[in-house]
C-alpha positions as CSV (number, residue, x, y, z in Angstrom):
1,X,-0.1,-0.1,-0.1
2,X,1.5,3.2,-0.9
3,X,1.5,6.3,1.1
4,X,1.7,9.9,0.6
5,X,2.6,12.2,3.6
6,X,1.6,15.8,3.8
7,X,2.5,18.0,6.4
8,X,4.6,21.2,6.8
9,X,6.1,20.0,10.1
10,X,9.6,17.7,8.6
11,X,9.6,15.9,12.4
12,X,5.8,15.2,12.1
13,X,7.1,13.6,8.8
14,X,9.8,12.0,10.2
15,X,8.0,10.2,12.4
16,X,4.6,9.4,11.1
17,X,7.3,7.7,7.8
18,X,9.1,5.6,10.7
19,X,5.9,3.6,12.0
20,X,4.4,3.5,8.3
21,X,7.8,1.8,6.6
22,X,8.2,-0.6,9.3
23,X,4.9,-2.7,8.3
24,X,5.9,-4.9,5.6
25,X,2.6,-4.1,2.8
26,X,2.7,-0.3,4.1
27,X,5.5,1.7,2.0
28,X,5.7,5.9,1.7
29,X,7.1,7.0,-1.3
30,X,6.5,10.6,-0.8
31,X,6.3,14.0,1.7
32,X,5.0,17.5,1.0
33,X,5.8,20.5,3.4
34,X,2.7,22.4,1.7
35,X,-0.9,22.0,0.3
36,X,0.7,22.4,-3.2
37,X,3.1,20.5,-3.2
38,X,1.0,18.1,-1.8
39,X,-1.2,18.3,-4.7
40,X,1.7,18.2,-7.4
41,X,3.8,14.9,-5.6
42,X,0.2,12.7,-5.0
43,X,-0.8,13.2,-9.2
44,X,3.5,12.0,-9.2
45,X,3.6,9.1,-6.7
46,X,-0.3,7.8,-7.3
47,X,-0.7,6.6,-4.0
48,X,-3.3,4.2,-2.4
49,X,-3.5,7.1,0.5
50,X,-2.2,10.4,1.5
51,X,-2.3,11.9,5.2
52,X,-2.9,15.7,4.9
53,X,-2.2,18.0,7.0
54,X,-5.3,20.3,7.6
55,X,-3.6,23.3,7.8
56,X,-0.4,24.3,5.9
57,X,1.6,26.7,3.9
58,X,0.8,28.2,0.4
59,X,-3.3,26.2,0.0
60,X,-3.9,23.8,2.7
61,X,-5.6,20.6,3.0
62,X,-9.1,21.5,2.3
63,X,-8.4,23.2,-0.7
64,X,-5.2,20.5,-1.2
65,X,-8.1,17.7,-1.3
66,X,-10.5,19.4,-3.5
67,X,-8.0,19.6,-6.1
68,X,-6.3,16.1,-5.9
69,X,-9.6,14.6,-5.9
70,X,-10.7,16.7,-8.9
71,X,-7.8,16.5,-11.0
72,X,-7.4,12.4,-10.9
73,X,-9.5,9.3,-12.2
74,X,-8.7,7.0,-9.3
75,X,-8.1,9.9,-6.7
76,X,-6.1,7.9,-3.1
77,X,-8.0,8.0,-0.2
78,X,-7.0,10.8,1.8
79,X,-7.5,11.5,5.6
80,X,-7.1,14.7,6.7
81,X,-5.1,14.5,9.9
82,X,-5.6,17.1,13.1
83,X,-5.3,18.1,16.3
84,X,-9.0,18.5,17.2
85,X,-12.0,16.2,16.3
86,X,-14.0,18.7,16.5
87,X,-12.2,21.2,14.4
88,X,-14.4,23.0,11.8
89,X,-12.0,22.4,8.9
90,X,-12.4,18.7,9.9
91,X,-15.7,19.0,8.6
92,X,-14.8,21.2,5.7
93,X,-12.5,18.2,4.6
94,X,-14.6,15.6,5.3
95,X,-17.1,17.4,3.1
96,X,-14.6,18.2,0.2
97,X,-14.3,14.6,0.0
98,X,-11.8,12.5,2.5
99,X,-12.1,9.3,3.5
100,X,-11.7,9.9,7.1
101,X,-9.5,11.8,9.7
102,X,-6.6,10.9,12.8
103,X,-6.2,12.8,15.8
104,X,-2.2,14.1,15.6
105,X,-2.1,12.2,19.2
106,X,-3.4,8.8,18.2
107,X,-1.0,5.7,18.9
108,X,1.0,4.2,17.1
109,X,-1.3,1.5,16.0
110,X,-4.3,3.5,15.6
111,X,-1.9,4.8,12.7
112,X,-1.2,1.8,10.9
113,X,-4.7,0.3,11.2
114,X,-6.1,3.4,9.9
115,X,-4.6,3.7,7.1
116,X,-5.2,-0.1,6.6
117,X,-8.7,0.8,7.0
118,X,-9.5,3.4,4.9
119,X,-7.5,1.8,1.8
120,X,-10.2,-1.3,2.3
121,X,-12.9,1.2,2.2
122,X,-15.6,-0.9,3.9
123,X,-16.2,0.6,6.9
124,X,-15.6,4.2,8.5
125,X,-12.9,5.4,10.4
126,X,-14.1,7.3,14.1
127,X,-17.4,6.5,12.9
128,X,-19.4,8.1,16.1
129,X,-17.0,11.2,16.1
130,X,-18.0,11.5,11.9
131,X,-21.8,10.8,12.8
132,X,-21.6,13.9,15.7
133,X,-19.5,15.8,13.1
134,X,-22.6,15.6,10.2
135,X,-25.9,15.8,12.6
136,X,-24.1,19.1,14.2
137,X,-23.6,20.8,11.3
138,X,-26.8,19.2,9.6
139,X,-28.9,21.5,12.5
140,X,-27.4,24.4,11.4
141,X,-28.6,23.9,7.9
142,X,-31.6,23.7,6.8
143,X,-32.5,20.2,5.0
144,X,-33.4,20.1,1.8
145,X,-34.7,16.9,0.5
146,X,-32.2,15.7,-2.6
147,X,-33.3,14.1,-5.7
148,X,-31.7,10.6,-5.1
149,X,-33.9,10.4,-1.9
150,X,-37.0,8.9,-4.1
151,X,-34.6,7.0,-6.3
152,X,-33.3,5.2,-4.0
153,X,-34.6,1.1,-3.0
154,X,-36.7,0.1,0.3
155,X,-32.9,-2.5,0.3
156,X,-30.6,0.9,-0.3
157,X,-32.2,3.5,2.2
158,X,-32.7,0.5,5.3
159,X,-28.5,0.3,4.1
160,X,-27.8,3.8,3.9
161,X,-29.8,4.3,7.5
162,X,-27.1,2.0,9.0
163,X,-24.6,2.9,7.1
164,X,-24.9,6.2,8.5
165,X,-24.8,4.7,12.3
166,X,-21.5,3.2,10.8
167,X,-22.1,-0.4,10.4
168,X,-19.4,-1.8,8.4
169,X,-20.9,-4.3,5.4
170,X,-20.6,-7.3,7.6
171,X,-22.1,-5.7,10.3
172,X,-25.0,-4.5,8.0
173,X,-25.3,-7.8,6.1
174,X,-25.9,-9.8,9.7
175,X,-28.3,-6.8,10.7
176,X,-30.4,-7.5,8.0
177,X,-29.6,-10.9,7.2
178,X,-28.3,-11.7,4.2
179,X,-24.6,-12.1,3.3
180,X,-21.9,-9.2,2.5
181,X,-21.8,-8.9,-1.1
182,X,-25.5,-7.9,-1.6
183,X,-24.6,-5.5,1.1
184,X,-21.5,-4.4,-0.8
185,X,-24.0,-3.7,-3.9
186,X,-26.3,-2.0,-2.2
187,X,-23.8,0.6,-0.6
188,X,-22.3,0.2,-4.9
189,X,-25.9,1.7,-5.9
190,X,-26.8,4.2,-2.6
191,X,-23.0,5.9,-2.6
192,X,-24.0,6.5,-6.8
193,X,-27.7,7.3,-6.9
194,X,-26.0,9.8,-4.2
195,X,-23.9,10.8,-5.7
196,X,-21.4,10.4,-2.6
197,X,-17.6,9.5,-3.3
198,X,-17.7,7.5,-0.3
199,X,-18.8,5.5,2.7
200,X,-18.3,9.3,4.5
201,X,-19.4,11.2,2.2
202,X,-22.9,9.3,2.5
203,X,-23.1,10.0,6.0
204,X,-22.4,13.3,5.5
205,X,-25.4,13.6,2.8
206,X,-27.8,11.9,4.7
207,X,-27.6,13.9,7.6
208,X,-27.5,17.4,5.6
209,X,-30.1,16.2,4.1
210,X,-32.3,15.4,6.6
211,X,-32.9,12.0,5.4
212,X,-31.2,10.9,8.3
213,X,-33.1,12.9,11.6
214,X,-29.9,15.4,13.9
215,X,-30.3,14.0,17.5
């Protein structure tokens, strides 16, 4: 699994590289110290996952995320790295297309697990925190029922609600009494119909549209 590190602090990048390169299935293939450099390095190195600091010189991690996702046909999974999980920047980054976020104080095992989980893309990274951010920001926005709601089948709607609770495909399969492959098919249909890039985006759309209530 190929990884690019984007952070304006050299010591942070060095620490991350040491942890990740120690794993047999992970390899850091590039580094960047600014948002603009991150965009360039990612386009050149074509990694599977990017660890993106939110606040960097030139352009921040949010804008860099937008540019990477908009400029590549097969973009990497982007995880924004932040100090505080309730930072408004984190939610903006998730809305921009980041697949999840990681706290800078995370332990080495959490970092490695997060990279692998995001690459698999069958579950949410820190689901409770993502739900909390989505629900909080949904309260500030008047919900508007989008056209995709009417296009979802009953099963797809059920799957989206379960995805929004943070369940994995295997957990959803157990809850619905179907096979994981069936759930995977439903999730793919939900992403297609909502226009969501991944599960994280689907959760945000579910809350912001009012499809899932912000309690």
